[in-house]
N, C-alpha and C positions, 0 to 999 in steps of 0.2 A: 504493501500499500504507498502510496505517495505521502509523504508526512508534509504539513504545511505549518506555516507560521500565525498564531492565533494571538490578537493583542488583548489584552484585558483590561479595560479603562475604569478606572474608580474616580467618578467626579464627586464623590462626598467629601464635603468641607468642614462637618460638625467640630465643635471644639467643646470639650475635648475629643481628641480623636480618637473616632471608633473602627477598628482593623475590620477589612471587608474581608471575613472569614470566606462567605460564598466564592468569591476568585480565588483564594487559596485551593478549595475544594474543586472548582472548575479546573484550575492549573494542574491538579492531582489526575484527574480525570483523562484531561487532553493528553498528558504525558504519559499515561499508562497505555493510550491508545496509538502511541506513538507520534503523535504530533507535538509542536514545540509551541510552548506558551510564553509571551512576553507580559508583565505588568506596567501599565502607565498608570502610576497612582499618584493622582492631582492633591490629594489629602495635605501634602506639606509643600506643594509647589508656591513659591512666592509669587509667580506670575503664571498662572494655568495655561492660558492661551500661548505664550511662548514655550511652557514646558510641551502641547501638543505639537506646537511647529519643530521643535527640537526634538522630539522623539520620531515624527514621521519622516525628516531629514535623514535620521540614522536608520530606520529600519521600512521594510515594506512588507507589511503584514499582509496574509491573503485573505483574514477574516478579522472583523473587530468586534468584540462583544462589550458592552457597557451595560453596568451593575448599577441600577437604579434603587438604593437600599430604601429611601424615604421620598415621597411626594412633597411633603412638608413636615414641619416641627410637631403637629398635632398638640397645638397649645393655645388655648383659647384667647389668652391673652396677644399674643402677637400674630398669629393665623399666617406664619411664614412660608409661602409655597417656594419652593426648592427649584420648580421646572423652569423658570426664566434663566437660571444659572445653567442649569442642564441642558437647555436648548443652544445657548451660545457655545458650549463645548462639543455639543454635537455638530453644529455648525461649522464649526473649524474642524473637527475631524474630517468632515465630510468634502470640505475644500480641501483636504493634505491627501486623502485617498480615494481609489476607484472600488476599492474592498467593500464586500457586502456588510453592512454596519446592523448588528441585532440588539435588540434592547433585552433587558431581563432582570432579573433580583425580585425580592419579595415587594418593594412596593410598585413594580410594574406589574408585576403578576396580579395584584388586589385589582386592577383597572385598565388592563393591558390596551383595548381599543381607545378607550380615553386618552391614556399617555401617549400612544403613537399619534394620534389625532394633535395633540398639544405640541407635540414635540417635532412633527414633522418627519417623522421616521416611516419607515416601511416594514421592518422587521422585527420581530420579537419574540419571546420564549415566554409562554406562562406555565408557572409551576418548578418543578425540578429541571436544572439545567445540566446535570451533569451529562446524561443520556442524550439530550436533544443537540446539547451543542457539541458534543463527538460528533453525534451524527451529521450535523450542518457541515461540521469540518471534513469529514470524510466525502461527504458528497461535492462540496467546493474543490477538494484534491481531485476527486476524479470527474469533474465537470458535468456533474448529473444535476437534474432540478432538485430544488429546494424545498417547492411548495407542499409536500406531502408529509415533511419531519412532524413527528407526534409532538405537539404542544406548541407549534408554529403560528403566531399570530400575523398574518401580513394584508398588506392593503392590495384592494383590487377596485376595478373599475365600478362595482356596485357597493363599495364600502369596505367591510374587513371579513376576515375569515378566520375561524379560531379552529385549528385542528385538536380533536381530541386528544389529551397527555396521553403518555405511556411510562409511567413514572419507574424507575430501576429500582429494585428490591434495594434498601439501603446496605443489606449485608454483602450484596453482590459489587459493590461500588469499591474501587482500589484503596488502599491504605492511603490514611490522609497524613502527610509527611510535613505539609506547613511549612514549607521553606521557599515559595512565591512571595509572599507577603513579608515585608519588613516588621514581624512580629515585636521583635525586642523594642522597635522605636517606637510602635504603637504602644506598647505596655509603660515606655518611660513617660509617652507625652499623652497617654489616654487611661493609665492606670490599672487596667485590667484587659486580660486574653480571653476569647469567648471559643465555647465548646458546644457543639450540637449532640444531644443525645436521641432525638427523635424529630420527627415531623409530622405536621397533622394535628387535629384537634376535632374531636366528637362531642364537645360541649355546645350547646346550641345558644350561647351568649347573642343577645341580638343585636349587639354594637360589633362585635369583633369580626376583623378582617383576617386573623390568622387562618382560620379554616378554607377562605376564599383563595389565599395566597398558597397555601401548604398542603390543602386537602382536608376532607370530614371525617377520615379516620387517623387513627396513631399507626405510624408506620417506624418501627422501632430500629435502632442501631443495635449490633450484638455490642453488650458490655466490654469486651475485652479490646474491641475497636476503638471505644470512647478513651478506655485506659492507654493505649498505644497514643493516642493523639495528645491527651494530657502529658503525657511522657516526651513526646513530641515537642510540645512548646516549653515545656521544664527545661528539655537541654538547651532551649534558646534564651534560658532566662526569666521566662515568665512562670511565675510561681505564685500569681493571683488570677483567678478566673471568675467568669462568669457564665452559667449554664445557661444556653440561649433558648432553652425551651420554653413554649407558652407556660406548661404548670409541670415541673419537674416528676411529681409525685402520681401523675395519670400515663399509665396505669401504675399503682404502687409496686407490683412485682416487679417492673423494669426497674423503676428506681432502688430498689432492694438490691436488685442484682447490679447495677451501675456501680453501688456505694461497695457493694463486697467486691468488684473487681480492682476497685480503687485499693481497698485495705487490703486485698491480698497481696497488690503488686507495690504495696509500701509505700503508695503515693499518697496517701492520708496525711502522712507525717510530712510531707514535702510540699504541698501545694494548699491555698486557703480558696475557699469557691463560695459563692454567694448563687442563689437562685431564685426564680420564680416558683411558687407553689399553691396548689388549689388548698382550700380549708378543709376540703373532706376527699380523700381520705389521710389525714395526717395523724400521726399518733407519738407517745412516747419513744416507744420502739424505733420507729423510722427516724425520729429527731435524734437519737441517740446513734444510729448506724451512719446517718449524714455527718454527724459530726465527727466519729471516729474515721470518716472517707475525707475530712477535709474541710466540710461545710462549716463556715463561721456566721452566716446571716441569710435568713429568709426574706423574702417579699411577698406576702401574700394579695393577691388583686382581690379584695374583697367587694368593693364597690360600694356597698353599703351597710350598715347595720339596721335596717329595717326590713322586716321580712316580706311586707306590702311591696317595695322596689326591687329586693332580691327575685319575687316572683317576676315583676314585670320584667326584668333585665335577662330573664331565663338563667339565673343561676342556681344549680343543684345542692343548694344546702342553705341553712337559715341561721339566723344571728347568732343563738345557742351555741354553734358549732366553733364561734371562734374563742370561746374560752379556752376548750382544749387545746387548738395550736398554742395560742401564748403559754400555757401549762408546759406542753411538751417543749416548746423551744427554751423556755428558762431552766427547765431541767437539763436540758442537754447544753445550756450555753451557749445558745445561738442568739445573736442578735435578729430583733424582730421588727419589721415594718408591716402596717396596712396601708394600702393603697384604695383610696376611695375614687368613686367616678361619680358625682353627683350633678344633680340636674337633669336626668334622664326623663324619659315618659311617665306622667305622674308624679314627677316628685314636687313636695310641697316644704313650707316650712317645720311643718310636725315632723315628716319624716328625715329631713336634715337633722332637726333637734335630736330625735331619736337615734340617730346615727353617731352625731357628736358627743352624746351622752354615753354611749356604749362603749368609744372608743376612748374616752375618760376612764371609766369604770375598769375596763381592761388594761389600761395603760402600757400599750406597746413602746418600744425605742423611741420609734418614730410614726407617725399617720400623715399621708399624702393626701391631701383633700384638694384634689383637682374638681375644677366644675366646667362642666362644658363635655359634651359627649362628641366626637369627631364622628360623622355621618360618613360611611363608606357606602359604595355600590356592593351589589352581591349578598350585603347581611339583611338580617330582617329588618333593622331600623332603616336602611339605607332605601330598601323597595318601598317600606310604607311611607317613607318622606316623597320618593317619586312619584309615586301613584297621587299623593296630596298636592305635588307640585313644590317645584324649588323656587320659592317666592318670597321675596320682601314684605308680601303680606302675609305671611304666616307669623304668628307671635313667638314661635318657639326658635324659630331658625335665625342664626344669625353668621357673618361670613359671605362670602362669594355665592350672592343670590341672584345674579344676573347672568344670563347666557352658561348656566352650569349645571345644566339636568343631569348630566353623566357624573357630577360630584367629585369631579377631579381637584379642583380646588377646594379648599378647605371650606367647609360648612361644619357650624356646630349646632347641636342642639341642646337648648337651657330652655326646662320648663317655665313657661309664662306665669305660673303659681309665684314662683321666685322675686316678681316684680323686677324693676327697671335695674337695681343694683344690686345683682346676687353676690357679688364677691364681698361688697360692704356688708350684707348682711351676714355671711359667713364670716368674715372676722369679727363681727359683733358677737357672733355666737363662741366663736374658739375665745376671744378676749385674752389675746397674748399669750395663750399656753404654746411654750415653743417646741412641745413633742409636734406641733402640727406643721407641716409645708403648706401654705396657703399660696395661691397663684394669684397673678395680678388682675387687674382690670384691664382689657385693652390699650394696649399705648403707654402702659405703666409698667413697665419692664424692672423698675428698681428692685421691686417685690418678685424675684425672679427663683420658680421652683422649676422653669424647664433646663434642662441640660443642653440644650443647644446655644452655644455662645456664651457660656456661664464662665464669667470671670472668677466666681470663689473656686469652682472646682479646678479651673486651670491651674491658677497659683498653687492650690494645696496638691495638686499631684507634680507640680513644679518641686515643691519644697519634699517630696517623696510619699505623699500619701498613696494608697493603694486599695483598691476595693469598688464595690457597689457605689455609685453616686450617692445614692440616699444615705449610705453609710459613712461617707467621706463627708458630708454635708453634715450628718449628725457629730461626727466627732471635731471638725471646725467648729460648729456653735457650741458644744460642750466645753471646750477649749477655752473658747472666747468666754464664755459663763464663767468658768473658774478663774480665769484673769481677771474678768468685772470683779467677782467676788474678794479677790485677791486684794485688788486696788480700792475696792471699796473699806475692806476691813484696814488696810493702811493708812487710807484716809482719815477714817475715823478716828484711828490713834493719834493724828496730828490735828484733830479738830474740824477737818475738812470732809464734807459729803461728797457724791460723785459729781455735784453740780458746781462744787466749790473749785475745782481742777482748773 
């Protein structure tokens, strides 16, 4: 088989820097199939257009694959779309090469036709990229047509055509050597590495785009392959990780097997890792095993402490279940965060007060109080919104409401029952409780609970902090609180209060 050169392009410029692990995975798959893979990583480029020009002066790839991790920052206060920047990069690439350009990545896979339309591109891959991109590369090498590649989305005279996907079983993918991306630099500047233990999710949350992008069934990686990947990153000096699963403990038996593989290899003593987890099933035995496997912190995306809201959001647990997650984490010595998603359909101040009260009574280390639900096409909430109409006339919708029926540009749902200033009302309820991360009003970004362009995080990581971003922010805040207390005590002994300095 003829070998070709595939350029893998990362246009993501989030700060702190997030390693494009999907491109590492694609490179391993291409190389195992006999092709060559180059990485054009624009994350650290001082001048991205110049970096594009320089690359294509030096290289002549036969195929260009651009990974779009996010379409926007998913943050109600900023509502920042990344598509204008992505489009500028794509136009620059197109001027520098005649090779086919194919888009992919999780952000693309959520809404592929809309992304192709917005970005002016012709080809994309929705879903898993390893099999589809290798197939594309082999067809380019052989001069064969590309149109029937599984998962391919392409522009036609009549609109767009999306081929049914043919996901490769994760156990059949080649070993993940993780040698293409500069993971050591991302660790220095991003504070954590990433590893995937599964894909897909069968839970029917009304707003979640993960099943849209990755499939609606759990597809599991063999635990030994996960341990091999952890060891590969550890060899590069990356010893603090985030497991990128939507919910690590679904299914529970797979989480147990992954943890046991890490323990058996002695990796639990050499790495620290964080993860997202579901409130059910989570118990003391699993928490203890996770701790022995190297876990130091868990973020539960619980969404709400109101049973009525949990039912509306499609969550398969109730508020009483949250108590056991806190007990299990405390017994195992795991840092604990609950992420809330407030303002969804049916939310009222009564349900918000119920949620805030429960959070205070349980007392996790931190609570992320996000307000505003990003509406994605393909989700139950997205389809309900589209049927009703994406319109400024809707009292619940905020964001890009004109000429955006496909919901590609950011649209947020905030229950109109929360009134004209829901952030102000939420701040009043929380009343300065430092355990809560509270978002900002649109345009008021100094109260930044967003991880995009977060200067506090960037500076903390520069100083050597490592870990999940919520835990870094927690440690920074706790350190500052401790310093303030010491300063106040010192000032009091000299007859000065905090305002007297």
